[in-house]
PAROTI-831442 format. One record per residue (C-alpha): residue number from 1; residue in three letters; x, y, z. Coordinates in nm, 2 decimals, decimal comma, always signed. Example, Ala and Ser with C-alpha at 12.3 -4.5 7.8 and 13.67 -1.06 7.14 Angstrom:
2
(1 "ALA" (+1,23 -0,45 +0,78))
(2 "SER" (+1,37 -0,11 +0,71))
//
This chain:
162
(1 "MET" (+0,82 -0,31 +2,38))
(2 "LYS" (+1,19 -0,20 +2,45))
(3 "ALA" (+1,48 +0,00 +2,22))
(4 "GLN" (+1,85 +0,06 +2,34))
(5 "GLY" (+2,11 +0,24 +2,17))
(6 "SER" (+2,38 +0,46 +2,11))
(7 "VAL" (+2,26 +0,85 +2,05))
(8 "PHE" (+2,28 +1,05 +1,72))
(9 "LYS" (+2,22 +1,38 +1,80))
(10 "TYR" (+2,05 +1,70 +1,58))
(11 "GLY" (+1,94 +2,03 +1,63))
(12 "ASP" (+1,56 +2,16 +1,60))
(13 "ASN" (+1,37 +2,16 +1,25))
(14 "VAL" (+1,53 +1,85 +1,12))
(15 "ASP" (+1,35 +1,84 +0,79))
(16 "THR" (+1,23 +1,58 +0,56))
(17 "ASP" (+1,50 +1,72 +0,25))
(18 "VAL" (+1,81 +1,61 +0,49))
(19 "ILE" (+1,69 +1,36 +0,62))
(20 "ILE" (+1,65 +1,19 +0,27))
(21 "PRO" (+1,74 +1,44 -0,02))
(22 "ALA" (+1,56 +1,45 -0,25))
(23 "ARG" (+1,74 +1,34 -0,57))
(24 "TYR" (+1,69 +0,95 -0,40))
(25 "LEU" (+1,35 +0,99 -0,39))
(26 "ASN" (+1,36 +0,78 -0,73))
(27 "SER" (+1,35 +0,44 -0,53))
(28 "SER" (+1,09 +0,39 -0,28))
(29 "ASP" (+1,29 +0,08 -0,12))
(30 "PRO" (+1,39 +0,08 +0,22))
(31 "ALA" (+1,76 -0,08 +0,16))
(32 "GLU" (+1,82 +0,17 -0,08))
(33 "LEU" (+1,67 +0,48 +0,13))
(34 "ALA" (+1,90 +0,37 +0,43))
(35 "THR" (+2,23 +0,38 +0,20))
(36 "HIS" (+2,17 +0,75 +0,20))
(37 "CYS" (+1,95 +0,89 +0,52))
(38 "MET" (+2,05 +1,20 +0,72))
(39 "GLU" (+2,41 +1,22 +0,45))
(40 "ASP" (+2,36 +1,58 +0,38))
(41 "ILE" (+2,34 +1,67 +0,79))
(42 "ASP" (+2,54 +1,39 +0,85))
(43 "LYS" (+2,79 +1,22 +0,63))
(44 "ASP" (+2,93 +0,99 +0,82))
(45 "PHE" (+2,58 +0,87 +0,98))
(46 "VAL" (+2,52 +0,59 +0,68))
(47 "THR" (+2,85 +0,41 +0,87))
(48 "LYS" (+2,84 +0,45 +1,21))
(49 "VAL" (+2,47 +0,37 +1,25))
(50 "ASN" (+2,38 +0,04 +1,40))
(51 "LYS" (+2,09 -0,18 +1,45))
(52 "GLY" (+1,89 -0,02 +1,77))
(53 "ASP" (+2,03 +0,32 +1,79))
(54 "ILE" (+1,81 +0,60 +1,87))
(55 "ILE" (+1,81 +0,99 +1,70))
(56 "VAL" (+1,76 +1,26 +1,95))
(57 "ALA" (+1,65 +1,58 +1,81))
(58 "GLY" (+1,51 +1,96 +1,91))
(59 "LYS" (+1,16 +2,08 +1,77))
(60 "ASN" (+1,00 +2,01 +1,47))
(61 "PHE" (+1,19 +1,67 +1,32))
(62 "GLY" (+1,07 +1,60 +1,00))
(63 "CYS" (+0,95 +1,92 +0,88))
(64 "GLY" (+0,91 +2,00 +0,55))
(65 "SER" (+0,72 +1,77 +0,28))
(66 "SER" (+0,52 +1,48 +0,33))
(67 "ARG" (+0,76 +1,19 +0,22))
(68 "GLU" (+0,68 +0,89 +0,37))
(69 "HIS" (+1,03 +0,84 +0,22))
(70 "ALA" (+1,21 +1,03 +0,57))
(71 "PRO" (+1,09 +0,81 +0,81))
(72 "ILE" (+1,14 +0,46 +0,61))
(73 "ALA" (+1,52 +0,57 +0,54))
(74 "ILE" (+1,54 +0,62 +0,93))
(75 "LYS" (+1,37 +0,30 +1,01))
(76 "ALA" (+1,60 +0,08 +0,71))
(77 "SER" (+1,90 +0,27 +0,87))
(78 "GLY" (+1,82 +0,08 +1,19))
(79 "VAL" (+1,73 +0,32 +1,45))
(80 "SER" (+1,51 +0,18 +1,72))
(81 "CYS" (+1,34 +0,54 +1,79))
(82 "VAL" (+1,33 +0,89 +1,74))
(83 "ILE" (+1,32 +1,07 +2,03))
(84 "ALA" (+1,26 +1,49 +2,03))
(85 "GLU" (+1,14 +1,80 +2,17))
(86 "THR" (+0,89 +1,80 +1,90))
(87 "PHE" (+0,79 +1,62 +1,52))
(88 "ALA" (+0,61 +1,77 +1,26))
(89 "ARG" (+0,28 +1,59 +1,24))
(90 "ILE" (+0,31 +1,44 +0,94))
(91 "PHE" (+0,59 +1,29 +1,02))
(92 "TYR" (+0,43 +1,17 +1,30))
(93 "ARG" (+0,18 +1,04 +1,17))
(94 "ASN" (+0,39 +0,85 +0,86))
(95 "SER" (+0,63 +0,72 +1,15))
(96 "ILE" (+0,36 +0,56 +1,30))
(97 "ASN" (+0,18 +0,47 +0,98))
(98 "ILE" (+0,54 +0,22 +0,85))
(99 "GLY" (+0,60 +0,15 +1,22))
(100 "LEU" (+0,88 +0,37 +1,31))
(101 "PRO" (+0,90 +0,48 +1,68))
(102 "ILE" (+0,89 +0,79 +1,84))
(103 "MET" (+0,86 +1,00 +2,15))
(104 "GLU" (+0,82 +1,30 +2,23))
(105 "CYS" (+1,03 +1,45 +2,52))
(106 "PRO" (+1,13 +1,81 +2,58))
(107 "GLU" (+1,35 +1,71 +2,85))
(108 "ALA" (+1,54 +1,43 +2,69))
(109 "SER" (+1,63 +1,63 +2,37))
(110 "LYS" (+1,79 +1,86 +2,56))
(111 "ALA" (+1,96 +1,64 +2,79))
(112 "ILE" (+2,09 +1,34 +2,62))
(113 "GLU" (+2,37 +1,43 +2,42))
(114 "ALA" (+2,57 +1,22 +2,08))
(115 "GLY" (+2,70 +0,93 +2,20))
(116 "HIS" (+2,47 +0,86 +2,50))
(117 "ASP" (+2,37 +0,50 +2,55))
(118 "VAL" (+2,01 +0,51 +2,61))
(119 "SER" (+1,72 +0,30 +2,70))
(120 "ILE" (+1,34 +0,32 +2,60))
(121 "ASP" (+1,02 +0,12 +2,80))
(122 "PHE" (+0,77 +0,21 +2,54))
(123 "ASP" (+0,51 +0,06 +2,81))
(124 "SER" (+0,58 +0,32 +3,06))
(125 "GLY" (+0,72 +0,59 +2,81))
(126 "VAL" (+1,04 +0,60 +3,03))
(127 "ILE" (+1,38 +0,68 +2,89))
(128 "LEU" (+1,71 +0,64 +3,04))
(129 "ASP" (+2,04 +0,78 +2,95))
(130 "ASN" (+2,24 +0,50 +3,06))
(131 "THR" (+2,52 +0,75 +3,02))
(132 "THR" (+2,49 +1,01 +3,33))
(133 "GLY" (+2,20 +0,79 +3,49))
(134 "ASP" (+1,91 +1,03 +3,42))
(135 "SER" (+1,55 +0,94 +3,37))
(136 "PHE" (+1,30 +1,09 +3,17))
(137 "LYS" (+0,91 +1,08 +3,11))
(138 "GLY" (+0,80 +1,10 +2,77))
(139 "GLN" (+0,45 +0,97 +2,62))
(140 "ALA" (+0,39 +0,62 +2,67))
(141 "PHE" (+0,30 +0,46 +2,37))
(142 "PRO" (-0,09 +0,31 +2,36))
(143 "GLU" (-0,10 -0,03 +2,31))
(144 "PHE" (-0,31 +0,01 +1,96))
(145 "MET" (+0,00 +0,18 +1,88))
(146 "GLN" (+0,26 -0,08 +2,00))
(147 "GLU" (+0,05 -0,36 +1,81))
(148 "LEU" (+0,08 -0,12 +1,46))
(149 "ILE" (+0,47 -0,11 +1,53))
(150 "ASN" (+0,55 -0,43 +1,62))
(151 "ASP" (+0,36 -0,52 +1,31))
(152 "GLY" (+0,57 -0,32 +1,11))
(153 "GLY" (+0,32 -0,03 +1,05))
(154 "LEU" (-0,04 +0,02 +0,96))
(155 "ILE" (-0,09 -0,19 +0,69))
(156 "ASN" (+0,12 -0,48 +0,78))
(157 "HIS" (-0,12 -0,46 +1,10))
(158 "ILE" (-0,46 -0,42 +0,87))
(159 "ARG" (-0,30 -0,76 +0,67))
(160 "LYS" (-0,27 -0,91 +0,99))
(161 "ASN" (-0,61 -0,88 +1,12))
(162 "GLN" (-0,81 -0,92 +0,83))
//
């Protein structure tokens, strides 16, 4: 499993309220949530993000409430992976549960800049900044997590394997 795209870069402590503002939580429709993704931290995100693009952030990405709406909005916007120095634990689990690939890699988080073209190999955990040629080693996804992500999340995976 691989991903490649252009980078949107954010700092530390990006909380779920800026990923998907609470005023939009009256909907659970992924397409609707995607239209408001990141708007309180980056008003241009929804007009500039393309399928396959990558978010790179600092420490504690996804902190705040435990809502699944945040990773759903990111995934529905077309983002193929979020790379961060660290993730809030509930966001990490929610991301895997809904099929959004995420990777912790402090070195990549610090070095990769907005607009860089990045490739990720989920089998090996290798993150390549195609813009600079730098390579980073993130945590490879175990096979069972790749299956969850490929199946579109935990619920779809369970349905497929019943």
